[in-house]
Each structure stands twice: as C-alpha cells, then as structure tokens.
C-alpha positions in Angstrom: 43.3 -5.1 45.6 46.7 -6.8 46.1 46.9 -9.9 47.7 50.8 -10.7 48.8 53.3 -11.4 51.0 55.5 -8.6 52.3 59.0 -8.9 53.5 58.5 -7.3 56.8 60.6 -9.5 59.1 64.3 -9.8 60.2 66.8 -10.9 57.9 68.6 -13.5 60.4 65.0 -14.4 61.1 64.2 -15.6 57.4 65.2 -19.0 55.8 67.7 -18.5 53.2 66.6 -16.8 50.1 66.8 -17.4 46.1 65.4 -14.0 45.0 65.5 -15.2 41.4 63.4 -18.2 41.7 59.5 -18.8 42.3 58.1 -20.9 45.1 55.5 -23.5 44.4 52.5 -23.3 46.7 50.7 -26.3 48.6 47.5 -24.7 48.9 45.7 -21.6 46.9 47.1 -18.7 48.5 50.0 -19.4 50.5 52.3 -21.6 52.3 50.5 -21.7 55.3 48.6 -24.9 57.1 47.7 -25.1 60.6 51.2 -26.6 61.8 53.0 -23.9 59.9 50.7 -21.0 61.2 52.3 -20.4 65.1 56.0 -20.7 63.4 55.2 -17.9 61.3 53.5 -15.7 63.8 56.6 -16.1 66.0 58.7 -14.4 63.3 60.4 -11.4 64.6 59.1 -8.2 62.6 62.1 -5.7 61.3 60.3 -2.3 62.7 62.2 -0.2 59.9 60.8 -2.6 57.3 57.1 -2.4 58.3 57.9 1.3 58.7 58.6 1.5 55.0 55.8 -0.6 53.9 53.3 1.8 55.9 54.6 5.1 54.5 54.6 3.9 51.0 51.0 3.4 51.4 50.3 6.3 53.2 52.5 8.4 50.7 50.2 6.6 47.9 47.2 7.8 48.9 47.9 11.0 50.7 45.0 13.5 49.9 46.9 16.4 47.8 45.0 18.5 44.9 47.7 16.5 43.0 46.7 13.2 44.1 43.4 12.5 45.3 41.4 9.0 45.0 38.1 8.9 45.7 36.0 5.6 46.9 34.9 3.4 44.6 31.6 2.0 44.1 31.5 -1.9 43.9 28.2 -3.5 42.6 27.8 -7.6 43.5 25.4 -9.2 40.8 27.6 -11.5 39.2 27.7 -15.5 39.9 29.7 -17.0 42.4 33.1 -18.3 40.9 34.8 -21.3 42.4 38.4 -21.8 41.9 40.5 -24.3 43.8 40.1 -23.7 47.2 38.4 -20.3 47.0 34.7 -18.7 46.4 34.4 -15.5 45.5 32.1 -13.0 44.0 33.3 -11.2 40.8 32.5 -7.4 41.0 32.5 -5.7 37.4 35.4 -4.0 36.6 35.8 -0.4 36.8 38.4 2.1 36.0 38.4 3.6 39.7 39.1 0.0 41.1 41.8 -0.7 38.4 43.5 2.6 39.3 43.1 2.0 43.1 44.7 -1.3 42.9 47.5 0.2 40.6 48.2 2.7 42.8 48.6 0.6 45.6 50.9 -2.3 43.8 53.2 1.0 42.1 53.9 1.9 46.0 54.6 -1.6 47.6 55.3 -4.0 45.1 59.2 -3.3 46.2 58.1 -4.5 49.5 57.2 -8.1 48.6 58.8 -10.9 49.9 61.2 -13.0 47.7 60.9 -15.7 45.9 57.2 -15.4 45.3 55.1 -18.4 45.9 52.5 -19.8 43.3 49.2 -21.1 43.6 48.4 -24.3 42.5 45.5 -23.6 40.5 48.1 -21.7 37.7 49.2 -24.4 36.7 45.6 -25.5 35.6 45.7 -22.6 32.9 46.2 -22.6 29.3 50.1 -22.1 28.5 49.6 -18.5 27.2 47.6 -17.2 30.5 50.0 -19.5 32.5 53.0 -17.5 31.2 51.7 -13.9 31.8 50.4 -14.8 35.2 53.9 -16.4 36.6 55.2 -13.0 35.2 53.2 -10.6 36.9 54.0 -13.1 40.4 57.7 -13.1 39.4 57.7 -9.3 39.4 54.3 -8.4 41.5 54.2 -11.3 43.8 50.6 -11.6 42.5 48.7 -12.7 39.3 45.8 -10.2 40.2 47.4 -6.9 39.3 47.4 -4.7 36.3 46.2 -6.2 33.1 45.5 -9.7 35.2 43.5 -7.6 38.0 40.1 -9.2 38.7 38.2 -7.7 41.2 36.2 -9.8 43.3 34.6 -10.6 46.9 36.2 -13.7 48.5 33.0 -15.3 50.6 34.9 -19.0 51.6 38.1 -20.6 51.4 38.5 -24.4 51.7 40.9 -26.7 51.0 39.1 -29.9 51.2 37.0 -28.7 48.2 40.0 -29.2 45.7 39.7 -33.0 46.3 36.9 -33.9 47.7 34.1 -33.8 45.1 31.1 -33.9 47.9 32.3 -31.0 49.4 33.0 -29.3 46.4 29.3 -29.9 44.8 27.8 -29.2 48.3 29.2 -25.8 48.4 28.8 -25.0 44.7 24.9 -25.8 45.4 24.8 -23.8 48.3 26.5 -21.0 47.0 24.5 -20.9 43.8 21.3 -21.0 45.2 21.8 -17.4 47.1 20.6 -14.3 45.5 22.2 -11.1 46.4 19.3 -8.3 47.1 19.3 -6.4 44.0 20.4 -3.9 43.9 23.5 -4.9 45.9 26.3 -2.3 46.4 29.0 -1.1 48.3 31.4 1.7 48.7 35.1 1.0 49.0 36.1 3.9 50.9 39.1 2.4 52.8 42.4 0.8 52.7 43.8 -1.0 55.1 47.1 -3.2 56.0 46.6 -6.0 58.2 48.1 -9.3 59.3 46.3 -12.3 57.5 45.9 -16.2 58.0 45.2 -19.0 55.9 43.1 -18.5 52.9 44.1 -14.8 53.1 41.4 -13.9 55.7 42.2 -10.6 58.2 43.1 -11.9 61.6 41.4 -10.4 64.7 43.4 -7.6 66.2 45.4 -8.1 62.8 44.8 -4.2 61.7 48.2 -2.6 60.7 46.9 0.5 59.1 43.8 2.0 57.8 43.5 5.2 55.4 40.2 6.5 54.5 40.1 7.8 50.8 39.3 11.4 49.7 36.1 12.8 49.2 34.1 9.6 50.9 30.7 10.1 49.7 27.2 9.3 51.5 26.6 6.3 49.0 24.2 3.6 50.6 25.5 0.5 51.2 23.3 -2.6 50.9 25.7 -5.0 52.0 28.4 -5.4 54.7 30.9 -2.8 54.3 34.0 -3.1 52.4 37.3 -2.8 53.6 40.4 -3.1 51.1 43.2 -5.0 52.6 47.1 -5.2 52.5 48.1 -8.1 54.7 51.9 -9.0 55.7 52.0 -12.6 56.6 52.8 -10.9 57.9 50.5 -10.4 54.1 47.8 -8.6 51.7 46.3 -5.7 49.9 43.1 -7.2 48.9 
C-alpha cells in the first residue's frame, strides 16, 4: 500500500541531508546491498520519532463511526509483471484498496526520510510518466501513490535479472508457466508497520505495529493471507 523510507533514526546518527533533493537508487527499491545492510541495522532509532509514526497510523485506522475502514478483497488473476529486479502480480484496483492506500499515505507521508530515493527503472519511462512519478517521489517518497497507485503482490526480487538476460529469461518462463487456482482471492484485513530488508521484504521479527481493520469478514481465502506492510528501514506500507 505504501513502500517508502521513514525517518525514525536519531538526527545525530543521520548523514547530512539535503531536504530539497532526490537521491538515485543503485537498485530497484532502496540503497541496500549486502554490504550496507549491517550498517543500516546498527543505526540508532529515535523512540519519539518512531512513536509518532506508529501513533499516526493507529489514529488513521481508528475504528469510529465516522472513520470505518473495512477489509478489502484482493483478486489475483493478472499475468506476472517483471519490472527491473521485481517480479509481481498486479491485482485489479478497487475503490477499497485505493481508499486504504490514500488513508495511509495521508497519515504518514510527513514522516518520510528526505531526500527520497529514486528507483532506476523510473528513468526508463517516457518523459511524461517519468515527470509525474518523480513529482510523487519528491512529495511522498514513492511513485506508487494516489493516481499512481497500482496494487500488486510481489513474489520475487533479484538484481541479477536486471543485467543477466539468461536469469531474466528463466525467471520470466517460470513465472509465466504458473497458473493460479481459480477463483484466487484474499482479504486484506490487517495493516502492519515493520522493518524491511533488501527488496522491501519484511525482516523476521521485524513487526512494529499491526492494526486489524474494522468489520473483518469471514471471507474465505484461496491464497496465502495478505498483510499490508508499512516498513521503516527502518521502512514500508505495501
């Protein structure tokens, strides 16, 4: 629902920032690689900054008569999409998913890390699309928000597929050969904030906050349970 880097670290533990700028990423999601990950994990979290982020999420999803956010059905029947290092299945957009994403972005974008970083694949887009995405990244830390929101389920991440055509071809053939059972759908009933690692995957024991949505139904799931994630990279609401 919202994949971005949140600023939850102590100010004296941060590199010098340029709030007005944008930073290009070396891979498709964040500036993480195998050498950088341990250094990021050692950075000191500011307890008040983290609590402010968590409180903002809880307030946005608070169950009241005037603010009731219900679980969203997610159907999975789209073909696989390969974008840079990512492999994903798009899911049909719905008003429910759009409203849930907008609500999370509205409540938390003030806490994003600046300058935001830019995935490399942005620069392969036509000029008009690239300009629109860069504007969203600068304001909200992610191109995949508001009018640019494209709900999806990520199933793989491999930077080698960006430059190695053999790996890219093998991955494409494997994923396109898989047919999801029909009907295949799930119910997004939980929003979580968690620590993320390379490629935006949630780290083991990294869960920081989990909020159940109101009026959770007994909709039968035909695929693995879906958990929407807001990580802190400490990063992600996805």
